[in-house]
C-alpha positions as CSV (number, residue, x, y, z in Angstrom):
1,M,-1.1,12.1,-5.3
2,Q,-4.2,13.0,-7.2
3,I,-6.3,10.5,-9.3
4,V,-7.0,12.5,-12.5
5,A,-8.9,9.5,-14.3
6,V,-9.8,5.9,-13.5
7,S,-9.3,3.1,-15.4
8,T,-12.4,2.0,-17.8
9,P,-12.7,-1.4,-19.6
10,G,-12.6,-1.6,-23.4
11,Q,-15.1,-3.4,-25.6
12,R,-14.5,-5.5,-28.6
13,Q,-16.7,-6.5,-31.4
14,L,-16.1,-10.1,-32.7
15,D,-17.4,-11.1,-36.2
16,I,-18.2,-14.8,-36.3
17,D,-18.8,-16.7,-39.5
18,S,-21.7,-19.2,-40.1
19,D,-19.2,-22.0,-38.7
20,G,-18.9,-20.3,-35.5
21,M,-15.2,-19.2,-36.1
22,I,-14.0,-15.3,-35.3
23,V,-13.4,-13.9,-38.7
24,D,-12.7,-10.4,-37.2
25,E,-12.1,-8.4,-34.1
26,H,-11.9,-4.7,-33.5
27,Y,-12.4,-2.3,-30.3
28,T,-15.6,-0.2,-30.2
29,R,-13.8,1.4,-27.0
30,Y,-10.4,1.3,-26.1
31,P,-9.6,0.5,-22.5
32,T,-8.0,3.2,-20.5
33,P,-5.5,3.2,-17.7
34,Y,-5.6,5.1,-14.3
35,I,-3.9,8.4,-14.6
36,I,-2.3,9.6,-11.4
37,R,-0.5,12.9,-10.8
38,Q,2.1,12.8,-8.1
39,F,3.2,15.8,-6.1
40,G,6.2,16.2,-3.8
41,P,10.0,15.6,-4.3
42,T,11.2,14.8,-7.6
43,G,14.7,13.7,-6.5
44,K,15.8,10.5,-5.2
45,V,13.5,9.4,-2.2
46,V,13.7,6.3,0.2
47,A,10.8,5.3,2.3
48,L,11.8,4.0,5.4
49,T,9.3,1.5,6.9
50,F,9.2,-0.6,9.9
51,D,6.8,-3.6,10.4
52,D,5.0,-5.9,13.0
53,G,5.6,-3.5,16.0
54,P,5.7,-1.9,18.2
55,D,8.5,-3.3,20.2
56,P,9.1,-1.8,23.5
57,K,13.0,-2.3,23.2
58,Y,13.4,-1.4,19.7
59,T,10.8,1.1,18.9
60,P,11.8,4.1,21.2
61,R,15.3,3.6,19.9
62,I,14.2,3.9,16.3
63,L,12.1,7.0,16.9
64,Q,15.0,8.6,18.6
65,I,17.4,7.9,15.8
66,L,14.5,9.1,13.3
67,R,14.0,12.2,15.4
68,D,17.7,13.1,15.8
69,N,18.6,13.0,12.2
70,G,15.2,14.7,10.9
71,V,14.0,11.6,9.0
72,N,10.5,10.4,8.8
73,G,9.4,6.5,9.1
74,T,6.4,4.7,8.7
75,F,5.4,2.3,11.2
76,F,2.9,-0.7,10.4
77,V,1.9,-1.9,13.8
78,I,0.0,-4.9,14.6
79,G,-3.4,-4.6,16.6
80,N,-2.7,-6.5,19.6
81,R,0.9,-5.2,20.2
82,A,-0.2,-1.7,19.6
83,A,-2.9,-2.0,22.4
84,Q,-0.3,-3.5,24.7
85,Y,2.3,-0.9,23.9
86,R,0.0,1.9,22.9
87,G,2.2,4.5,24.7
88,L,5.1,4.1,22.5
89,F,3.8,6.2,19.7
90,A,1.3,8.7,21.6
91,K,4.0,10.1,24.0
92,R,6.2,11.2,21.0
93,G,3.3,12.9,19.1
94,R,3.6,10.2,16.4
95,K,0.8,8.7,14.6
96,A,0.6,5.0,13.7
97,M,-1.6,3.2,11.5
98,T,-3.0,-0.4,13.3
99,S,-3.7,-3.5,11.5
100,A,-5.7,-6.4,12.4
101,T,-3.6,-9.4,14.3
102,I,-1.3,-11.0,11.7
103,P,-1.5,-14.8,12.1
104,S,1.6,-16.9,11.8
105,L,1.8,-18.5,8.6
106,T,3.6,-21.4,9.9
107,R,0.5,-22.2,12.0
108,I,-2.1,-22.0,9.2
109,S,-3.4,-25.1,7.6
110,R,-4.0,-25.6,4.1
């Protein structure tokens, strides 16, 4: 993926009469969107993601199934679990991205 152009804000000119009422509005500069060029497969693609691991029981099984079928997966792991089970990805030559510890939403007060 390549960002070709970043978005820019527009700018408007307001004409106001002596009573403070807007009588005309026009853009002096139009806003522009991001322009992103995408590379890669053009057919139907599915992204497999696995969250909140690693899990010593399921992660090795999932990795083996993916390997056996030549499929990639993305694992989003929790920091303290990644530290506890750091060998689950390293010994398989896989890379994992680690997030901070995720608090339980049921225990957060308003």
